[in-house]
C-alpha positions in Angstrom: 37.1 -28.3 84.0 34.4 -30.8 83.0 34.2 -32.9 79.9 30.8 -33.5 78.4 29.6 -36.0 75.8 27.3 -33.8 73.6 23.9 -35.0 72.9 22.4 -35.1 69.5 19.6 -32.6 70.1 21.5 -29.4 71.0 20.0 -25.8 71.2 21.3 -23.5 68.5 23.2 -21.4 71.0 25.0 -24.5 72.2 25.8 -25.7 68.7 27.1 -22.1 67.9 29.3 -22.1 71.1 31.0 -25.2 69.8 31.4 -23.7 66.3 32.7 -20.4 67.8 35.4 -22.4 69.7 36.2 -24.1 66.3 36.5 -20.6 64.8 38.6 -19.2 67.4 41.1 -22.0 67.3 41.5 -22.0 63.6 41.9 -18.2 63.5 44.8 -18.6 65.9 46.3 -21.6 64.1 45.8 -20.5 60.5 46.6 -17.0 60.8 49.1 -16.0 57.9 48.0 -19.1 56.1 44.6 -18.0 55.2 43.6 -14.3 54.5 42.6 -12.1 57.4 39.4 -11.2 55.6 38.3 -15.1 55.6 39.5 -15.7 59.0 37.9 -12.6 60.6 34.8 -12.5 58.4 33.5 -15.5 56.6 34.9 -18.3 58.8 32.5 -17.9 61.7 29.4 -18.3 59.4 31.2 -21.3 57.7 31.8 -23.0 61.0 28.3 -22.4 62.3 26.8 -24.0 59.3 29.1 -27.0 59.5 28.3 -27.5 63.1 24.6 -27.1 62.5 24.6 -29.7 59.7 26.6 -32.0 62.0 24.0 -31.9 64.6 21.2 -32.2 62.1 22.7 -35.5 60.8 24.1 -36.7 64.1 24.1 -40.4 64.7 25.0 -41.3 68.3 25.8 -44.9 67.1 28.5 -43.4 64.8 29.3 -40.1 65.8 31.0 -38.8 69.1 31.4 -35.0 70.0 32.9 -34.2 73.3 33.3 -30.7 74.8 35.4 -29.4 77.7 33.5 -26.7 79.5 35.1 -24.2 82.1 32.9 -21.7 83.9 30.1 -22.4 81.4 32.2 -21.8 78.4 33.2 -24.4 75.7 37.0 -24.5 75.9 37.7 -27.7 74.1 36.2 -30.0 71.6 36.7 -33.4 69.8 34.7 -34.8 67.1 35.1 -38.3 65.7 33.0 -40.3 63.5 32.8 -43.7 61.9 30.8 -42.4 58.9 33.4 -39.9 57.5 35.9 -42.5 56.2 34.2 -45.9 56.9 37.1 -47.7 55.1 39.5 -46.8 58.0 37.2 -47.0 60.9 36.8 -43.9 63.2 38.2 -40.7 62.1 39.1 -37.9 64.5 38.0 -34.9 62.3 38.4 -32.1 65.0 40.4 -31.7 68.1 40.4 -28.0 69.2 41.3 -26.2 72.4 41.0 -22.6 73.2 44.3 -20.9 72.1 44.7 -19.5 75.7 44.6 -22.9 77.2 46.9 -24.7 74.9 49.9 -26.5 76.5 47.9 -27.6 79.6 46.9 -31.2 78.5 43.4 -30.5 77.6 43.9 -31.8 74.0 45.5 -34.9 75.4 42.6 -35.6 77.8 40.0 -35.1 75.0 41.9 -37.4 72.7 42.2 -40.1 75.5 38.4 -39.7 76.1 37.7 -40.2 72.3 39.9 -43.3 72.5 37.9 -44.7 75.3 
């Protein structure tokens, strides 16, 4: 598996792959906490809109997006920013791993990469 620092100018399909991992992770984590109609319907378009906005406003001096890629697929992501809560410094806003890969240390490795 390869960790990648995401560049600010991403193709829409790359941005959508990140959003889709975010969606898949939240579907697994929030099942039973949110309604199935939202998780299985609206959530994907919400995630894609969020990630497209993040990339349109991306500032490489203040934002960090890391992905973990395996066999060409995004299987992990971390997003941190100094702009979200400037009063506290950097904020890790997202740390997601494909549900089928949880428990293998990928989230820990992404978090360590963000800290570096």
